[in-house]
C-alpha positions in Angstrom: 65.6 98.9 153.6 67.7 101.3 155.7 66.7 104.3 153.6 63.0 103.5 153.8 63.4 103.0 157.6 65.1 106.4 158.0 62.4 108.1 156.0 59.7 106.4 158.0 61.4 107.5 161.2 61.5 111.1 160.0 57.8 110.9 159.1 56.9 109.6 162.5 59.0 112.3 164.2 57.1 114.9 162.1 53.8 113.5 163.3 55.0 113.7 166.9 56.0 117.4 166.3 52.6 118.1 164.9 50.8 116.5 167.8 53.0 118.5 170.1 51.6 121.7 168.7 54.1 122.7 166.1 52.9 124.4 163.0 52.0 121.9 160.3 53.6 124.0 157.5 56.9 124.2 159.4 56.8 120.5 160.1 56.3 119.6 156.5 59.2 121.8 155.4 61.5 120.3 158.1 60.4 116.8 157.2 61.0 117.3 153.5 64.5 118.7 154.3 65.3 115.7 156.5 64.1 113.3 153.8 66.3 115.0 151.2 69.3 114.8 153.6 68.7 111.1 154.1 68.4 110.5 150.3 71.5 112.6 149.6 73.6 110.6 152.2 72.3 107.3 150.8 73.1 108.4 147.3 76.6 109.4 148.2 77.2 106.1 150.0 75.9 104.1 147.0 77.9 106.1 144.5 81.1 105.8 146.5 80.7 102.0 147.0 79.9 101.4 143.3 82.8 103.6 142.1 85.3 101.9 144.4 84.2 98.4 143.2 84.3 99.4 139.5 87.7 101.0 139.9 89.1 97.9 141.6 87.8 95.7 138.8 89.3 97.9 136.1 92.7 98.0 137.9 92.8 94.2 138.1 91.9 93.8 134.4 94.5 96.4 133.4 97.2 94.8 135.5 96.5 91.4 134.1 96.5 92.4 130.5 99.3 95.0 130.7 97.5 97.8 128.8 96.2 101.3 129.2 92.6 100.4 129.4 92.2 101.6 133.0 93.9 104.9 132.4 91.8 105.5 129.3 88.5 104.7 131.0 89.3 107.1 133.8 90.4 109.8 131.4 87.1 109.5 129.5 85.1 109.4 132.8 83.4 106.1 131.9 83.8 104.7 135.4 82.3 107.8 137.0 79.3 108.0 134.7 78.8 104.2 135.2 78.6 104.9 138.9 76.1 107.6 138.4 74.0 105.4 136.1 73.9 102.6 138.6 72.9 105.1 141.3 70.1 106.5 139.2 68.8 103.0 138.3 68.8 102.0 142.0 66.9 105.1 143.2 64.5 104.9 140.2 63.6 101.4 141.4 63.1 102.3 145.1 61.5 105.7 144.7 57.9 104.4 145.0 58.8 102.6 148.2 60.9 105.3 149.8 58.4 108.1 149.2 55.2 106.4 150.2 54.7 109.1 152.7 55.0 111.9 150.1 53.4 110.4 146.9 53.3 113.7 145.1 57.0 113.6 144.7 57.1 110.2 143.0 56.2 111.2 139.4 58.6 114.1 139.4 61.5 112.2 140.9 60.9 109.2 138.5 61.0 111.6 135.5 64.1 113.3 136.8 65.8 110.0 137.4 64.8 108.7 134.0 66.5 111.8 132.4 69.5 111.0 134.5 69.6 107.4 133.3 69.3 108.6 129.7 72.1 111.2 130.1 74.6 109.0 131.8 73.8 106.2 129.3 74.6 108.5 126.4 77.8 109.6 128.1 78.9 106.1 128.8 78.3 105.0 125.2 80.1 108.0 123.7 82.9 107.8 126.2 83.5 104.1 125.4 83.6 105.0 121.7 86.2 107.6 122.3 88.2 105.1 124.4 88.6 103.1 121.2 90.2 106.2 119.5 92.5 106.8 122.5 93.6 103.2 122.6 94.2 103.2 118.9 96.2 106.5 119.0 98.4 105.0 121.7 99.1 101.8 119.9 102.8 101.9 118.9 102.5 99.1 116.4 102.5 100.5 112.9 99.8 103.0 111.7 96.5 101.4 112.6 93.3 102.4 110.8 91.8 105.7 112.2 88.3 105.3 113.7 88.0 108.9 114.7 85.6 109.8 111.9 83.4 106.7 112.6 83.4 107.5 116.3 82.3 111.1 115.7 79.6 109.9 113.4 78.4 107.3 115.9 78.5 109.9 118.7 76.3 112.2 116.7 73.8 109.4 116.1 73.8 108.6 119.8 73.2 112.2 120.9 70.5 112.5 118.2 68.6 109.4 119.5 69.2 110.6 123.1 67.6 114.0 122.2 64.5 112.2 120.8 64.1 110.0 123.9 64.5 113.1 126.1 61.7 114.9 124.3 59.5 111.8 124.7 60.2 111.7 128.4 59.5 115.4 128.9 56.3 115.4 126.8 55.1 111.9 127.7 54.9 110.8 124.1 56.3 107.9 122.1 59.7 108.5 120.4 58.1 107.2 117.2 56.0 110.4 117.0 59.2 112.5 116.8 60.9 110.1 114.4 57.9 110.3 112.1 57.9 114.1 112.1 61.6 114.1 111.2 60.9 111.8 108.3 58.5 114.3 106.9 61.0 117.1 107.3 64.0 115.1 106.0 63.9 116.8 102.5 64.2 120.2 104.0 66.9 119.1 106.4 69.0 117.5 103.6 68.7 120.7 101.6 69.8 123.0 104.5 72.5 120.7 105.8 73.7 119.3 102.5 77.4 120.1 102.9 77.4 118.9 106.5 75.8 115.6 105.6 78.2 115.1 102.7 81.1 115.7 105.2 79.6 113.3 107.7 79.2 110.5 105.2 82.6 111.1 103.6 84.3 111.1 107.0 82.7 107.7 107.8 83.7 106.3 104.4 87.3 107.4 104.9 87.5 105.3 108.1 85.4 102.4 106.9 87.2 102.0 103.5 90.6 102.7 105.1 91.5 105.3 102.5 93.9 107.3 104.7 95.3 106.8 108.2 97.1 109.0 110.6 100.8 108.9 109.6 100.2 108.2 105.9 102.1 110.2 103.3 99.6 111.5 100.8 99.7 113.9 97.9 96.8 116.0 96.6 98.1 118.6 94.1 94.7 120.3 93.9 95.1 121.5 97.5 98.9 121.8 97.5 99.0 119.0 100.1 102.2 116.8 100.1 103.0 115.4 103.5 101.9 113.3 106.5 98.3 113.0 107.8 98.3 114.2 111.4 94.6 114.3 112.1 91.4 112.8 110.7 88.0 114.1 111.9 84.5 113.5 110.7 84.6 116.4 108.2 88.3 117.3 107.7 91.7 115.8 107.2 94.9 117.7 108.3 98.1 117.2 106.4 101.5 118.5 107.6 103.5 119.2 104.5 107.2 118.7 104.3 107.8 122.5 104.6 106.0 122.2 108.0 102.9 124.0 106.8 99.5 122.4 107.5 96.8 121.9 104.8 93.2 121.2 105.9 91.3 119.2 103.3 87.5 118.6 103.4 86.9 114.9 103.9 84.4 114.8 101.0 87.2 115.8 98.6 89.3 112.8 99.5 86.3 110.7 98.4 85.4 112.6 95.2 88.9 113.6 94.0 92.1 111.7 93.3 94.5 111.3 96.2 97.9 109.5 96.1 98.6 107.5 99.3 102.2 106.3 99.6 101.3 103.9 102.5 101.9 100.7 100.6 105.3 102.0 99.6 106.2 102.9 103.2 104.9 99.6 104.5 106.8 97.5 102.0 110.1 99.2 103.0 110.9 99.6 99.3 110.9 102.6 97.1 111.2 102.9 93.3 114.0 104.6 91.4 112.9 105.6 87.9 115.4 108.0 86.5 117.0 108.4 83.1 120.1 110.0 81.6 121.0 110.7 77.9 123.9 109.1 76.1 125.7 111.1 73.3 125.0 108.9 70.2 128.2 109.9 68.5 130.1 107.7 71.0 128.1 104.5 70.3 130.4 101.9 68.6 130.7 98.2 67.9 133.2 96.6 70.2 136.5 95.1 69.0 137.8 92.0 70.9 140.6 94.2 72.3 138.0 96.4 73.9 136.4 93.5 75.7 139.8 92.4 76.9 140.5 95.9 78.1 137.3 95.8 80.2 138.3 92.4 81.6 141.6 93.9 82.8 139.8 96.4 85.0 139.5 94.7 88.4 136.0 95.6 89.3 134.7 94.7 85.8 136.3 91.3 85.5 133.4 89.4 87.0 130.9 91.2 84.8 132.8 90.8 81.5 133.9 87.2 81.9 130.7 85.6 80.5 131.1 87.8 77.3 134.6 86.6 76.9 133.7 82.9 77.3 130.5 83.2 75.3 128.5 81.4 78.0 125.7 82.1 80.4 122.5 84.1 80.2 124.4 87.4 80.1 126.4 86.2 77.1 123.5 86.2 74.7 125.0 88.2 71.9 122.9 90.8 70.1 122.6 90.1 66.4 125.2 92.1 64.6 127.8 92.1 67.4 128.4 93.7 70.7 128.1 97.5 71.1 129.6 99.5 73.9 126.1 100.9 74.9 124.8 97.3 75.1 127.6 96.4 77.5 127.1 99.5 79.4 123.4 98.7 79.9 124.2 95.2 81.0 126.9 96.4 83.3 124.4 98.8 85.0 122.0 96.0 85.5 124.8 93.8 86.9 125.8 96.6 89.2 122.3 97.1 90.5 121.7 93.4 91.1 124.8 93.2 93.2 124.3 96.4 95.1 123.4 95.8 98.8 120.9 98.6 98.9 118.9 97.5 95.7 116.3 94.8 95.9 117.0 92.0 93.4 114.1 89.7 94.1 111.8 88.9 91.2 108.8 90.5 92.9 110.5 93.9 92.4 111.2 94.9 88.8 114.9 95.7 88.0 115.8 96.7 84.5 117.8 99.1 82.4 116.1 100.1 79.2 116.3 102.5 76.3 113.7 105.2 75.8 112.7 106.9 72.6 115.6 108.7 70.9 115.4 112.5 70.8 117.6 115.3 69.8 119.1 115.2 73.3 120.7 111.7 72.7 119.8 108.2 73.6 117.9 108.0 76.9 118.9 105.2 79.3 116.4 104.6 82.1 117.2 102.9 85.4 114.2 101.2 87.0 114.7 99.4 90.3 113.7 99.5 94.0 115.7 100.4 97.0 115.6 98.3 100.2 114.5 101.2 102.3 111.6 103.7 102.0 113.1 106.3 104.3 113.4 109.5 102.3 116.9 110.6 103.3 118.4 107.1 102.8 116.6 106.8 99.5 118.0 110.0 98.1 121.5 109.1 99.2 121.3 105.7 97.5 119.9 107.2 94.3 122.6 109.8 94.2 125.4 107.3 94.8 124.1 105.0 92.1 124.1 107.7 89.5 127.4 109.0 90.6 128.9 105.6 89.8 126.9 105.1 86.6 127.9 108.5 85.2 131.6 107.9 86.2 131.6 104.6 84.4 130.2 105.9 81.1 133.7 107.0 79.8 135.1 103.5 80.6 132.8 102.1 78.0 133.7 104.9 75.5 130.5 106.8 76.1 129.7 110.3 77.2 126.6 111.7 78.8 124.9 114.3 76.6 124.8 117.9 77.8 124.0 120.8 75.5 126.7 123.1 76.9 129.4 120.4 77.1 132.6 120.8 75.1 132.7 117.1 74.3 135.4 117.3 71.7 137.6 119.3 74.0 137.3 116.7 76.8 137.6 113.7 74.5 141.3 114.1 74.2 141.7 114.2 77.9 139.8 111.0 78.6 141.7 107.7 78.8 139.1 105.9 76.7 140.1 102.7 74.9 139.8 102.6 71.1 136.7 100.7 70.0 137.7 100.3 66.4 135.8 100.8 63.2 132.9 98.4 62.4 134.1 98.3 58.8 137.5 96.9 59.8 136.0 94.1 61.9 136.5 90.4 60.8 
């Protein structure tokens, strides 16, 4: 080997200087310095060569697969630490041959190189784990599962095992000796680090069970959190509320307490409307035939009322005792919702208009349906437009919305509401 040849040359030159009358102590120091310079130059050459080769390989892979792998590996110094590791492995293998002339250095150098191998191995493993987090964070497709908590947990385990192996190298003892000692002290450690251990386990469970992801909208009233998850670590979860404040929640509480995650709603691109309004019961009447004909004369109600005039179709199922204006109003609202472009009418999504329990505030009518968007602003706009229309249509059916401060009798004369007739005068 070139390095061994150079060191042998330096040793022979040192012998020549000693035979020439130079002081042996000075010759030994000079020889040692020369050997170190040769080793340093060889180490730099090997490191440069390995790093150039690895960088070339990574660039080729990244160019072929069109991703950010190369950039992430460089950012996390994985290539650099891999070069150092290969360098340490090579020199650890050649040390006994290179330093035959100075055997006293061999044990020390081998131990030092073993520590280097351990350190760079730990850094490569942890760096590769963090590359997963970086790659996942830069993935533009959806909101992938967050592995940050699992990676932090795995990194702690790797560093812990690396510390045990380091002690075994320094003290020349088996790692099992230290692991056995930790087993005996585990009860004390668990008592002291109880909260930390709970946080570590909970953080790993959050990632493994996919309870929350970055970008999820979650609600935890206990902590005043109602917003988007912006960061998930091993022990904490950060939520940016809609008022732009940030709430930090311990990871353990997301496991032990109730948390509402709106992810499935956002992913489905649908959002529920569940809102009710109260009808003044004094306006509920049976419908005379003339009233039905009046509704049919209204252009945008003709398609809805035609089945009731013909007595056919599913919508024409007459309630026992005759039609009422509130029945027609409920059927109209359902008809309107099913034909609204922003409301989902598929059978997988419930759409109904129902009565709730009667109270002293009137007859509650509840609208239950799903919009075809989950975006907050669009959802609120659609919901407002729906109820604007529904409330405006109530007087057309001879109904009024209950309100405690309303002067209903005063307004009734101003409304152009058709006469429904008296049930006692019906045929």
